[in-house]
ChimeraX commands (.cxc) that place a marker at each C-alpha (Angstrom):
marker #1 position -43.68,-11.13,54.55 radius 0.5
marker #1 position -40.32,-11.14,52.79 radius 0.5
marker #1 position -40.62,-13.13,49.55 radius 0.5
marker #1 position -37.90,-15.56,50.66 radius 0.5
marker #1 position -39.95,-16.42,53.76 radius 0.5
marker #1 position -42.93,-17.73,51.78 radius 0.5
marker #1 position -41.28,-21.09,51.28 radius 0.5
marker #1 position -40.31,-21.15,54.97 radius 0.5
marker #1 position -43.93,-20.66,56.04 radius 0.5
marker #1 position -45.04,-23.44,53.68 radius 0.5
marker #1 position -42.33,-25.81,54.98 radius 0.5
marker #1 position -43.35,-25.22,58.61 radius 0.5
marker #1 position -47.01,-25.78,57.76 radius 0.5
marker #1 position -46.13,-29.03,55.98 radius 0.5
marker #1 position -44.55,-30.30,59.21 radius 0.5
marker #1 position -47.83,-29.83,61.08 radius 0.5
marker #1 position -49.92,-31.20,58.22 radius 0.5
marker #1 position -47.73,-34.30,57.94 radius 0.5
marker #1 position -47.99,-34.87,61.70 radius 0.5
marker #1 position -51.77,-34.96,61.59 radius 0.5
marker #1 position -51.97,-36.81,58.29 radius 0.5
marker #1 position -50.24,-39.68,60.08 radius 0.5
marker #1 position -53.66,-40.43,61.57 radius 0.5
marker #1 position -55.05,-40.96,58.08 radius 0.5
marker #1 position -57.19,-37.80,57.99 radius 0.5
marker #1 position -57.49,-35.20,55.26 radius 0.5
marker #1 position -56.85,-31.59,56.21 radius 0.5
marker #1 position -58.51,-28.61,54.54 radius 0.5
marker #1 position -57.95,-24.94,55.25 radius 0.5
marker #1 position -59.95,-21.88,56.20 radius 0.5
marker #1 position -58.84,-18.48,57.46 radius 0.5
marker #1 position -60.07,-15.87,59.97 radius 0.5
marker #1 position -63.21,-15.17,61.94 radius 0.5
marker #1 position -66.15,-12.78,61.82 radius 0.5
marker #1 position -69.48,-13.06,59.98 radius 0.5
marker #1 position -68.04,-13.58,56.48 radius 0.5
marker #1 position -65.37,-15.98,57.67 radius 0.5
marker #1 position -67.90,-17.92,59.75 radius 0.5
marker #1 position -70.00,-18.46,56.62 radius 0.5
marker #1 position -66.91,-19.68,54.77 radius 0.5
marker #1 position -66.09,-22.03,57.64 radius 0.5
marker #1 position -69.67,-23.33,57.80 radius 0.5
marker #1 position -69.52,-24.12,54.11 radius 0.5
marker #1 position -66.26,-26.06,54.53 radius 0.5
marker #1 position -67.59,-27.92,57.59 radius 0.5
marker #1 position -70.79,-28.91,55.81 radius 0.5
marker #1 position -68.74,-30.67,53.11 radius 0.5
marker #1 position -66.44,-32.37,55.62 radius 0.5
marker #1 position -67.31,-35.99,56.54 radius 0.5
marker #1 position -67.88,-36.68,60.25 radius 0.5
marker #1 position -64.66,-37.51,62.10 radius 0.5
marker #1 position -62.35,-35.88,59.54 radius 0.5
marker #1 position -60.23,-32.87,60.28 radius 0.5
marker #1 position -59.95,-29.25,59.25 radius 0.5
marker #1 position -56.79,-27.16,59.48 radius 0.5
marker #1 position -57.44,-23.51,60.32 radius 0.5
marker #1 position -54.56,-21.17,59.48 radius 0.5
marker #1 position -54.77,-17.99,61.58 radius 0.5
marker #1 position -52.81,-15.07,63.00 radius 0.5
marker #1 position -52.24,-14.89,66.74 radius 0.5
marker #1 position -54.05,-12.21,68.70 radius 0.5
marker #1 position -52.00,-13.12,71.78 radius 0.5
marker #1 position -48.75,-12.46,69.88 radius 0.5
marker #1 position -49.98,-9.06,68.71 radius 0.5
marker #1 position -50.92,-8.17,72.28 radius 0.5
marker #1 position -47.56,-9.39,73.61 radius 0.5
marker #1 position -45.44,-7.29,71.26 radius 0.5
marker #1 position -47.72,-4.23,71.25 radius 0.5
marker #1 position -48.26,-4.22,75.00 radius 0.5
marker #1 position -52.02,-3.84,74.47 radius 0.5
marker #1 position -54.88,-5.80,72.96 radius 0.5
marker #1 position -55.03,-5.19,69.19 radius 0.5
marker #1 position -58.10,-3.73,67.54 radius 0.5
marker #1 position -61.11,-6.08,67.86 radius 0.5
marker #1 position -62.07,-5.46,64.21 radius 0.5
marker #1 position -58.97,-7.30,62.97 radius 0.5
marker #1 position -60.88,-10.44,62.02 radius 0.5
marker #1 position -57.82,-12.38,60.95 radius 0.5
marker #1 position -56.48,-12.39,64.54 radius 0.5
marker #1 position -57.53,-15.31,66.75 radius 0.5
marker #1 position -56.95,-16.15,70.41 radius 0.5
marker #1 position -57.46,-19.61,71.95 radius 0.5
marker #1 position -60.80,-18.33,73.31 radius 0.5
marker #1 position -61.81,-17.26,69.78 radius 0.5
marker #1 position -60.85,-20.71,68.50 radius 0.5
marker #1 position -63.07,-22.44,71.07 radius 0.5
marker #1 position -66.00,-20.09,70.37 radius 0.5
marker #1 position -65.63,-20.80,66.66 radius 0.5
marker #1 position -65.39,-24.56,67.23 radius 0.5
marker #1 position -68.40,-24.68,69.55 radius 0.5
marker #1 position -70.49,-22.66,67.09 radius 0.5
marker #1 position -69.46,-24.89,64.16 radius 0.5
marker #1 position -69.83,-28.32,65.76 radius 0.5
marker #1 position -66.07,-28.96,65.85 radius 0.5
marker #1 position -63.67,-30.47,68.37 radius 0.5
marker #1 position -60.36,-28.66,69.05 radius 0.5
marker #1 position -57.55,-31.20,68.56 radius 0.5
marker #1 position -54.52,-28.92,68.74 radius 0.5
marker #1 position -53.29,-25.35,68.41 radius 0.5
marker #1 position -49.74,-25.05,67.06 radius 0.5
marker #1 position -47.91,-21.69,67.18 radius 0.5
marker #1 position -45.43,-21.30,64.33 radius 0.5
marker #1 position -43.38,-18.86,62.31 radius 0.5
marker #1 position -41.16,-17.24,64.97 radius 0.5
marker #1 position -39.07,-15.70,62.16 radius 0.5
marker #1 position -42.05,-14.58,60.08 radius 0.5
marker #1 position -43.51,-11.09,60.14 radius 0.5
marker #1 position -46.04,-10.21,62.82 radius 0.5
marker #1 position -49.80,-10.24,62.27 radius 0.5
marker #1 position -49.97,-6.45,62.05 radius 0.5
marker #1 position -47.39,-3.82,61.00 radius 0.5
marker #1 position -45.46,-2.83,64.09 radius 0.5
marker #1 position -43.29,-4.31,66.82 radius 0.5
marker #1 position -41.87,-7.83,66.75 radius 0.5
marker #1 position -40.17,-10.05,69.32 radius 0.5
marker #1 position -37.14,-9.92,67.02 radius 0.5
marker #1 position -36.78,-6.13,67.23 radius 0.5
marker #1 position -34.43,-4.37,66.87 radius 0.5
marker #1 position -32.55,-7.08,64.92 radius 0.5
marker #1 position -35.42,-7.58,62.47 radius 0.5
marker #1 position -34.98,-4.02,61.15 radius 0.5
marker #1 position -31.31,-4.43,60.23 radius 0.5
marker #1 position -29.90,-5.17,56.77 radius 0.5
marker #1 position -27.74,-7.99,58.12 radius 0.5
marker #1 position -30.86,-9.78,59.38 radius 0.5
marker #1 position -32.63,-9.39,56.04 radius 0.5
marker #1 position -29.50,-10.61,54.25 radius 0.5
marker #1 position -29.41,-13.69,56.48 radius 0.5
marker #1 position -33.07,-14.46,55.81 radius 0.5
marker #1 position -32.50,-13.99,52.08 radius 0.5
marker #1 position -30.21,-17.03,52.18 radius 0.5
marker #1 position -32.96,-19.37,53.42 radius 0.5
marker #1 position -34.02,-20.58,49.93 radius 0.5
marker #1 position -30.36,-21.19,49.03 radius 0.5
marker #1 position -28.90,-22.63,52.23 radius 0.5
marker #1 position -30.47,-25.90,53.45 radius 0.5
marker #1 position -28.58,-25.58,56.76 radius 0.5
marker #1 position -30.64,-22.50,57.65 radius 0.5
marker #1 position -33.91,-24.22,56.81 radius 0.5
marker #1 position -32.93,-27.32,58.80 radius 0.5
marker #1 position -32.18,-25.20,61.87 radius 0.5
marker #1 position -35.40,-23.18,61.65 radius 0.5
marker #1 position -37.60,-26.23,61.13 radius 0.5
marker #1 position -35.97,-27.98,64.08 radius 0.5
marker #1 position -36.48,-24.96,66.36 radius 0.5
marker #1 position -40.10,-24.75,65.26 radius 0.5
marker #1 position -40.74,-28.47,65.80 radius 0.5
marker #1 position -38.80,-28.92,69.05 radius 0.5
marker #1 position -39.56,-25.60,70.75 radius 0.5
marker #1 position -41.96,-23.08,69.19 radius 0.5
marker #1 position -44.92,-25.41,68.61 radius 0.5
marker #1 position -44.89,-26.36,72.32 radius 0.5
marker #1 position -45.00,-22.74,73.53 radius 0.5
marker #1 position -47.97,-20.40,74.04 radius 0.5
marker #1 position -49.29,-18.41,71.04 radius 0.5
marker #1 position -47.63,-15.27,72.45 radius 0.5
marker #1 position -44.26,-16.38,71.01 radius 0.5
marker #1 position -45.08,-16.60,67.28 radius 0.5
marker #1 position -47.28,-14.54,64.95 radius 0.5
marker #1 position -49.04,-17.46,63.29 radius 0.5
marker #1 position -50.84,-20.59,64.40 radius 0.5
marker #1 position -52.38,-23.68,62.89 radius 0.5
marker #1 position -55.51,-25.00,64.58 radius 0.5
marker #1 position -56.46,-28.64,64.02 radius 0.5
marker #1 position -60.20,-29.20,64.32 radius 0.5
marker #1 position -62.22,-32.42,64.02 radius 0.5
marker #1 position -65.80,-32.63,62.84 radius 0.5
marker #1 position -67.64,-33.72,65.98 radius 0.5
marker #1 position -69.44,-31.73,68.62 radius 0.5
marker #1 position -67.54,-31.52,71.90 radius 0.5
marker #1 position -68.42,-28.32,73.76 radius 0.5
marker #1 position -67.35,-29.64,77.17 radius 0.5
marker #1 position -64.08,-31.00,75.77 radius 0.5
marker #1 position -63.36,-27.71,74.02 radius 0.5
marker #1 position -64.02,-25.71,77.17 radius 0.5
marker #1 position -61.78,-28.07,79.14 radius 0.5
marker #1 position -59.07,-27.67,76.48 radius 0.5
marker #1 position -59.29,-23.88,76.84 radius 0.5
marker #1 position -58.98,-24.07,80.65 radius 0.5
marker #1 position -55.90,-26.29,80.35 radius 0.5
marker #1 position -54.42,-24.03,77.68 radius 0.5
marker #1 position -55.03,-20.92,79.79 radius 0.5
marker #1 position -53.41,-22.55,82.82 radius 0.5
marker #1 position -50.35,-23.51,80.77 radius 0.5
marker #1 position -50.09,-19.95,79.36 radius 0.5
marker #1 position -50.31,-18.52,82.87 radius 0.5
marker #1 position -47.53,-20.83,84.07 radius 0.5
marker #1 position -45.41,-19.76,81.09 radius 0.5
marker #1 position -45.93,-16.07,81.84 radius 0.5
marker #1 position -44.87,-16.62,85.47 radius 0.5
marker #1 position -41.61,-18.37,84.54 radius 0.5
marker #1 position -41.06,-18.55,80.81 radius 0.5
marker #1 position -37.33,-19.26,81.14 radius 0.5
marker #1 position -38.05,-22.41,83.16 radius 0.5
marker #1 position -40.69,-23.40,80.62 radius 0.5
marker #1 position -38.20,-23.12,77.77 radius 0.5
marker #1 position -35.49,-24.94,79.71 radius 0.5
marker #1 position -37.88,-27.87,80.22 radius 0.5
marker #1 position -38.33,-28.17,76.46 radius 0.5
marker #1 position -34.58,-28.48,75.82 radius 0.5
marker #1 position -33.65,-32.10,76.46 radius 0.5
marker #1 position -30.14,-33.51,76.16 radius 0.5
marker #1 position -31.09,-34.81,72.70 radius 0.5
marker #1 position -32.39,-31.36,71.72 radius 0.5
marker #1 position -29.17,-29.70,72.89 radius 0.5
marker #1 position -27.05,-32.19,70.97 radius 0.5
marker #1 position -29.04,-31.73,67.76 radius 0.5
marker #1 position -28.89,-27.93,68.10 radius 0.5
marker #1 position -25.13,-28.16,68.49 radius 0.5
marker #1 position -24.91,-30.07,65.21 radius 0.5
marker #1 position -27.25,-27.70,63.38 radius 0.5
marker #1 position -25.28,-24.66,64.59 radius 0.5
marker #1 position -22.04,-25.84,62.98 radius 0.5
marker #1 position -22.45,-23.94,59.64 radius 0.5
marker #1 position -21.54,-20.25,59.99 radius 0.5
marker #1 position -24.81,-18.74,58.71 radius 0.5
marker #1 position -26.89,-21.11,60.83 radius 0.5
marker #1 position -24.75,-20.28,63.86 radius 0.5
marker #1 position -25.31,-16.54,63.38 radius 0.5
marker #1 position -29.07,-17.01,63.02 radius 0.5
marker #1 position -29.21,-19.34,66.04 radius 0.5
marker #1 position -27.16,-16.98,68.20 radius 0.5
marker #1 position -29.44,-14.05,67.31 radius 0.5
marker #1 position -32.52,-16.07,68.29 radius 0.5
marker #1 position -30.89,-17.11,71.57 radius 0.5
marker #1 position -29.87,-13.51,72.28 radius 0.5
marker #1 position -33.50,-12.46,71.74 radius 0.5
marker #1 position -34.68,-15.23,74.09 radius 0.5
marker #1 position -32.21,-14.15,76.79 radius 0.5
marker #1 position -33.48,-10.57,76.56 radius 0.5
marker #1 position -37.16,-11.55,76.46 radius 0.5
marker #1 position -37.08,-14.35,79.02 radius 0.5
marker #1 position -35.50,-13.03,82.19 radius 0.5
marker #1 position -33.45,-15.60,84.09 radius 0.5
marker #1 position -32.77,-17.89,81.14 radius 0.5
marker #1 position -29.25,-19.35,81.16 radius 0.5
marker #1 position -27.69,-20.11,77.78 radius 0.5
marker #1 position -26.22,-23.30,79.26 radius 0.5
marker #1 position -29.77,-24.65,79.33 radius 0.5
marker #1 position -29.80,-24.49,75.53 radius 0.5
marker #1 position -26.17,-24.80,74.37 radius 0.5
marker #1 position -23.36,-27.26,74.99 radius 0.5
marker #1 position -20.41,-25.79,77.01 radius 0.5
marker #1 position -18.23,-25.31,73.91 radius 0.5
marker #1 position -21.06,-23.65,71.97 radius 0.5
marker #1 position -21.91,-21.44,74.98 radius 0.5
marker #1 position -18.31,-20.17,75.06 radius 0.5
marker #1 position -18.61,-19.40,71.35 radius 0.5
marker #1 position -21.88,-17.58,72.01 radius 0.5
marker #1 position -20.22,-15.43,74.70 radius 0.5
marker #1 position -17.47,-14.44,72.26 radius 0.5
marker #1 position -20.13,-13.55,69.66 radius 0.5
marker #1 position -22.03,-11.46,72.23 radius 0.5
marker #1 position -18.88,-9.53,73.13 radius 0.5
marker #1 position -18.08,-8.91,69.47 radius 0.5
marker #1 position -21.66,-7.74,68.87 radius 0.5
marker #1 position -21.48,-5.31,71.81 radius 0.5
marker #1 position -18.17,-3.88,70.57 radius 0.5
marker #1 position -19.56,-3.53,67.06 radius 0.5
marker #1 position -22.67,-1.73,68.37 radius 0.5
marker #1 position -20.60,0.63,70.57 radius 0.5
marker #1 position -18.19,1.44,67.73 radius 0.5
marker #1 position -21.02,2.08,65.26 radius 0.5
marker #1 position -22.88,4.30,67.75 radius 0.5
marker #1 position -19.77,6.40,68.37 radius 0.5
marker #1 position -18.97,6.81,64.66 radius 0.5
marker #1 position -22.53,7.98,64.00 radius 0.5
marker #1 position -22.68,10.47,66.86 radius 0.5
marker #1 position -19.24,12.01,67.39 radius 0.5
marker #1 position -19.40,14.74,64.68 radius 0.5
marker #1 position -22.68,16.17,65.99 radius 0.5
marker #1 position -22.21,19.71,67.25 radius 0.5
marker #1 position -18.64,19.95,65.93 radius 0.5
marker #1 position -18.31,23.57,64.75 radius 0.5
marker #1 position -15.61,22.80,62.17 radius 0.5
marker #1 position -17.47,19.81,60.70 radius 0.5
marker #1 position -18.39,21.70,57.52 radius 0.5
marker #1 position -15.85,23.40,55.27 radius 0.5
marker #1 position -17.29,25.31,52.33 radius 0.5
marker #1 position -20.44,23.22,52.61 radius 0.5
marker #1 position -18.59,19.88,52.60 radius 0.5
marker #1 position -18.84,17.51,55.57 radius 0.5
marker #1 position -15.18,16.83,56.33 radius 0.5
marker #1 position -15.95,14.12,58.90 radius 0.5
marker #1 position -17.18,11.63,56.29 radius 0.5
marker #1 position -13.62,10.64,55.37 radius 0.5
marker #1 position -12.40,9.82,58.87 radius 0.5
marker #1 position -14.76,7.02,59.95 radius 0.5
marker #1 position -12.43,4.20,58.93 radius 0.5
marker #1 position -9.28,5.48,60.67 radius 0.5
marker #1 position -11.29,6.35,63.78 radius 0.5
marker #1 position -12.84,2.89,63.74 radius 0.5
marker #1 position -9.37,1.34,63.64 radius 0.5
marker #1 position -8.28,3.49,66.59 radius 0.5
marker #1 position -11.36,2.52,68.58 radius 0.5
marker #1 position -10.93,-1.19,67.96 radius 0.5
marker #1 position -7.18,-1.32,68.63 radius 0.5
marker #1 position -6.60,1.38,71.23 radius 0.5
marker #1 position -9.89,1.42,73.16 radius 0.5
marker #1 position -11.13,-2.16,72.89 radius 0.5
marker #1 position -7.69,-3.74,72.57 radius 0.5
marker #1 position -8.53,-5.79,69.49 radius 0.5
marker #1 position -6.26,-7.03,66.70 radius 0.5
marker #1 position -3.08,-6.10,68.56 radius 0.5
marker #1 position -2.51,-9.28,70.53 radius 0.5
marker #1 position -4.26,-8.09,73.71 radius 0.5
marker #1 position -7.71,-9.45,72.77 radius 0.5
marker #1 position -6.95,-13.05,73.72 radius 0.5
marker link #1:1,2 radius 0.2
marker link #1:2,3 radius 0.2
marker link #1:3,4 radius 0.2
marker link #1:4,5 radius 0.2
marker link #1:5,6 radius 0.2
marker link #1:6,7 radius 0.2
marker link #1:7,8 radius 0.2
marker link #1:8,9 radius 0.2
marker link #1:9,10 radius 0.2
marker link #1:10,11 radius 0.2
marker link #1:11,12 radius 0.2
marker link #1:12,13 radius 0.2
marker link #1:13,14 radius 0.2
marker link #1:14,15 radius 0.2
marker link #1:15,16 radius 0.2
marker link #1:16,17 radius 0.2
marker link #1:17,18 radius 0.2
marker link #1:18,19 radius 0.2
marker link #1:19,20 radius 0.2
marker link #1:20,21 radius 0.2
marker link #1:21,22 radius 0.2
marker link #1:22,23 radius 0.2
marker link #1:23,24 radius 0.2
marker link #1:24,25 radius 0.2
marker link #1:25,26 radius 0.2
marker link #1:26,27 radius 0.2
marker link #1:27,28 radius 0.2
marker link #1:28,29 radius 0.2
marker link #1:29,30 radius 0.2
marker link #1:30,31 radius 0.2
marker link #1:31,32 radius 0.2
marker link #1:32,33 radius 0.2
marker link #1:33,34 radius 0.2
marker link #1:34,35 radius 0.2
marker link #1:35,36 radius 0.2
marker link #1:36,37 radius 0.2
marker link #1:37,38 radius 0.2
marker link #1:38,39 radius 0.2
marker link #1:39,40 radius 0.2
marker link #1:40,41 radius 0.2
marker link #1:41,42 radius 0.2
marker link #1:42,43 radius 0.2
marker link #1:43,44 radius 0.2
marker link #1:44,45 radius 0.2
marker link #1:45,46 radius 0.2
marker link #1:46,47 radius 0.2
marker link #1:47,48 radius 0.2
marker link #1:48,49 radius 0.2
marker link #1:49,50 radius 0.2
marker link #1:50,51 radius 0.2
marker link #1:51,52 radius 0.2
marker link #1:52,53 radius 0.2
marker link #1:53,54 radius 0.2
marker link #1:54,55 radius 0.2
marker link #1:55,56 radius 0.2
marker link #1:56,57 radius 0.2
marker link #1:57,58 radius 0.2
marker link #1:58,59 radius 0.2
marker link #1:59,60 radius 0.2
marker link #1:60,61 radius 0.2
marker link #1:61,62 radius 0.2
marker link #1:62,63 radius 0.2
marker link #1:63,64 radius 0.2
marker link #1:64,65 radius 0.2
marker link #1:65,66 radius 0.2
marker link #1:66,67 radius 0.2
marker link #1:67,68 radius 0.2
marker link #1:68,69 radius 0.2
marker link #1:69,70 radius 0.2
marker link #1:70,71 radius 0.2
marker link #1:71,72 radius 0.2
marker link #1:72,73 radius 0.2
marker link #1:73,74 radius 0.2
marker link #1:74,75 radius 0.2
marker link #1:75,76 radius 0.2
marker link #1:76,77 radius 0.2
marker link #1:77,78 radius 0.2
marker link #1:78,79 radius 0.2
marker link #1:79,80 radius 0.2
marker link #1:80,81 radius 0.2
marker link #1:81,82 radius 0.2
marker link #1:82,83 radius 0.2
marker link #1:83,84 radius 0.2
marker link #1:84,85 radius 0.2
marker link #1:85,86 radius 0.2
marker link #1:86,87 radius 0.2
marker link #1:87,88 radius 0.2
marker link #1:88,89 radius 0.2
marker link #1:89,90 radius 0.2
marker link #1:90,91 radius 0.2
marker link #1:91,92 radius 0.2
marker link #1:92,93 radius 0.2
marker link #1:93,94 radius 0.2
marker link #1:94,95 radius 0.2
marker link #1:95,96 radius 0.2
marker link #1:96,97 radius 0.2
marker link #1:97,98 radius 0.2
marker link #1:98,99 radius 0.2
marker link #1:99,100 radius 0.2
marker link #1:100,101 radius 0.2
marker link #1:101,102 radius 0.2
marker link #1:102,103 radius 0.2
marker link #1:103,104 radius 0.2
marker link #1:104,105 radius 0.2
marker link #1:105,106 radius 0.2
marker link #1:106,107 radius 0.2
marker link #1:107,108 radius 0.2
marker link #1:108,109 radius 0.2
marker link #1:109,110 radius 0.2
marker link #1:110,111 radius 0.2
marker link #1:111,112 radius 0.2
marker link #1:112,113 radius 0.2
marker link #1:113,114 radius 0.2
marker link #1:114,115 radius 0.2
marker link #1:115,116 radius 0.2
marker link #1:116,117 radius 0.2
marker link #1:117,118 radius 0.2
marker link #1:118,119 radius 0.2
marker link #1:119,120 radius 0.2
marker link #1:120,121 radius 0.2
marker link #1:121,122 radius 0.2
marker link #1:122,123 radius 0.2
marker link #1:123,124 radius 0.2
marker link #1:124,125 radius 0.2
marker link #1:125,126 radius 0.2
marker link #1:126,127 radius 0.2
marker link #1:127,128 radius 0.2
marker link #1:128,129 radius 0.2
marker link #1:129,130 radius 0.2
marker link #1:130,131 radius 0.2
marker link #1:131,132 radius 0.2
marker link #1:132,133 radius 0.2
marker link #1:133,134 radius 0.2
marker link #1:134,135 radius 0.2
marker link #1:135,136 radius 0.2
marker link #1:136,137 radius 0.2
marker link #1:137,138 radius 0.2
marker link #1:138,139 radius 0.2
marker link #1:139,140 radius 0.2
marker link #1:140,141 radius 0.2
marker link #1:141,142 radius 0.2
marker link #1:142,143 radius 0.2
marker link #1:143,144 radius 0.2
marker link #1:144,145 radius 0.2
marker link #1:145,146 radius 0.2
marker link #1:146,147 radius 0.2
marker link #1:147,148 radius 0.2
marker link #1:148,149 radius 0.2
marker link #1:149,150 radius 0.2
marker link #1:150,151 radius 0.2
marker link #1:151,152 radius 0.2
marker link #1:152,153 radius 0.2
marker link #1:153,154 radius 0.2
marker link #1:154,155 radius 0.2
marker link #1:155,156 radius 0.2
marker link #1:156,157 radius 0.2
marker link #1:157,158 radius 0.2
marker link #1:158,159 radius 0.2
marker link #1:159,160 radius 0.2
marker link #1:160,161 radius 0.2
marker link #1:161,162 radius 0.2
marker link #1:162,163 radius 0.2
marker link #1:163,164 radius 0.2
marker link #1:164,165 radius 0.2
marker link #1:165,166 radius 0.2
marker link #1:166,167 radius 0.2
marker link #1:167,168 radius 0.2
marker link #1:168,169 radius 0.2
marker link #1:169,170 radius 0.2
marker link #1:170,171 radius 0.2
marker link #1:171,172 radius 0.2
marker link #1:172,173 radius 0.2
marker link #1:173,174 radius 0.2
marker link #1:174,175 radius 0.2
marker link #1:175,176 radius 0.2
marker link #1:176,177 radius 0.2
marker link #1:177,178 radius 0.2
marker link #1:178,179 radius 0.2
marker link #1:179,180 radius 0.2
marker link #1:180,181 radius 0.2
marker link #1:181,182 radius 0.2
marker link #1:182,183 radius 0.2
marker link #1:183,184 radius 0.2
marker link #1:184,185 radius 0.2
marker link #1:185,186 radius 0.2
marker link #1:186,187 radius 0.2
marker link #1:187,188 radius 0.2
marker link #1:188,189 radius 0.2
marker link #1:189,190 radius 0.2
marker link #1:190,191 radius 0.2
marker link #1:191,192 radius 0.2
marker link #1:192,193 radius 0.2
marker link #1:193,194 radius 0.2
marker link #1:194,195 radius 0.2
marker link #1:195,196 radius 0.2
marker link #1:196,197 radius 0.2
marker link #1:197,198 radius 0.2
marker link #1:198,199 radius 0.2
marker link #1:199,200 radius 0.2
marker link #1:200,201 radius 0.2
marker link #1:201,202 radius 0.2
marker link #1:202,203 radius 0.2
marker link #1:203,204 radius 0.2
marker link #1:204,205 radius 0.2
marker link #1:205,206 radius 0.2
marker link #1:206,207 radius 0.2
marker link #1:207,208 radius 0.2
marker link #1:208,209 radius 0.2
marker link #1:209,210 radius 0.2
marker link #1:210,211 radius 0.2
marker link #1:211,212 radius 0.2
marker link #1:212,213 radius 0.2
marker link #1:213,214 radius 0.2
marker link #1:214,215 radius 0.2
marker link #1:215,216 radius 0.2
marker link #1:216,217 radius 0.2
marker link #1:217,218 radius 0.2
marker link #1:218,219 radius 0.2
marker link #1:219,220 radius 0.2
marker link #1:220,221 radius 0.2
marker link #1:221,222 radius 0.2
marker link #1:222,223 radius 0.2
marker link #1:223,224 radius 0.2
marker link #1:224,225 radius 0.2
marker link #1:225,226 radius 0.2
marker link #1:226,227 radius 0.2
marker link #1:227,228 radius 0.2
marker link #1:228,229 radius 0.2
marker link #1:229,230 radius 0.2
marker link #1:230,231 radius 0.2
marker link #1:231,232 radius 0.2
marker link #1:232,233 radius 0.2
marker link #1:233,234 radius 0.2
marker link #1:234,235 radius 0.2
marker link #1:235,236 radius 0.2
marker link #1:236,237 radius 0.2
marker link #1:237,238 radius 0.2
marker link #1:238,239 radius 0.2
marker link #1:239,240 radius 0.2
marker link #1:240,241 radius 0.2
marker link #1:241,242 radius 0.2
marker link #1:242,243 radius 0.2
marker link #1:243,244 radius 0.2
marker link #1:244,245 radius 0.2
marker link #1:245,246 radius 0.2
marker link #1:246,247 radius 0.2
marker link #1:247,248 radius 0.2
marker link #1:248,249 radius 0.2
marker link #1:249,250 radius 0.2
marker link #1:250,251 radius 0.2
marker link #1:251,252 radius 0.2
marker link #1:252,253 radius 0.2
marker link #1:253,254 radius 0.2
marker link #1:254,255 radius 0.2
marker link #1:255,256 radius 0.2
marker link #1:256,257 radius 0.2
marker link #1:257,258 radius 0.2
marker link #1:258,259 radius 0.2
marker link #1:259,260 radius 0.2
marker link #1:260,261 radius 0.2
marker link #1:261,262 radius 0.2
marker link #1:262,263 radius 0.2
marker link #1:263,264 radius 0.2
marker link #1:264,265 radius 0.2
marker link #1:265,266 radius 0.2
marker link #1:266,267 radius 0.2
marker link #1:267,268 radius 0.2
marker link #1:268,269 radius 0.2
marker link #1:269,270 radius 0.2
marker link #1:270,271 radius 0.2
marker link #1:271,272 radius 0.2
marker link #1:272,273 radius 0.2
marker link #1:273,274 radius 0.2
marker link #1:274,275 radius 0.2
marker link #1:275,276 radius 0.2
marker link #1:276,277 radius 0.2
marker link #1:277,278 radius 0.2
marker link #1:278,279 radius 0.2
marker link #1:279,280 radius 0.2
marker link #1:280,281 radius 0.2
marker link #1:281,282 radius 0.2
marker link #1:282,283 radius 0.2
marker link #1:283,284 radius 0.2
marker link #1:284,285 radius 0.2
marker link #1:285,286 radius 0.2
marker link #1:286,287 radius 0.2
marker link #1:287,288 radius 0.2
marker link #1:288,289 radius 0.2
marker link #1:289,290 radius 0.2
marker link #1:290,291 radius 0.2
marker link #1:291,292 radius 0.2
marker link #1:292,293 radius 0.2
marker link #1:293,294 radius 0.2
marker link #1:294,295 radius 0.2
marker link #1:295,296 radius 0.2
marker link #1:296,297 radius 0.2
marker link #1:297,298 radius 0.2
marker link #1:298,299 radius 0.2
marker link #1:299,300 radius 0.2
marker link #1:300,301 radius 0.2
marker link #1:301,302 radius 0.2
marker link #1:302,303 radius 0.2
marker link #1:303,304 radius 0.2
marker link #1:304,305 radius 0.2
marker link #1:305,306 radius 0.2
marker link #1:306,307 radius 0.2
marker link #1:307,308 radius 0.2
view
């Protein structure tokens, strides 16, 4: 995880902790599964008074499978699925209260692909994330997206999850919870765009519009929406943005496409050029800027009055 994201992870976790502390319970933490982790969990549970709650911080096996396209290695004990959670709860005499996916902007549970690829590998994305500790507007936007959207989605959408468990035996309730959770995940996989659209109320759209006003927050929000549009086929940005903000998003998309096309051309055009090298010096390195200007003004019609 990038160092600047540590405070983001802690802030998101505090949201979930505060939600469940409103019931007057004390939350402790444990991590992972497997023989050693089960012993650690058993020790925590034995010290927990009946009826109080335990917060299990874990990494999502479903997310790893979603981004990798295959089930991750079974020996990765830190990865949990909802079925793993129920097995752990039933074996430990615990009741599953809630499972909250979180950390859509955080690194994945294993090195490799991410829902945010290819943006997550760019310097501009890392620069934007580096502003999180300094820019409260960014943190406000991310925490709102996590609270209003991510925590209500299946664990395939975020690399981390917080599981709220209560010390009381409830095998039948846990199994029923898993059936309901599996049915909801299946419905999401059939039509995830409709599932997301249902989460965005008029109040949510209005608050997003306000949070997207600062420039850095708007860039980050537009990137996340662009990822959602690519990942969730059939999603319409008007389901998430106000009309004025949607028009702004379209302009940003067009600018991003032009920037990507221009960059790709500048990187590739000298390849195979026989006169590229003169006495061992690459003569094409000095012409990128003038060529870029020609591309933007003559090919894309920008900055000359025709890009209205």
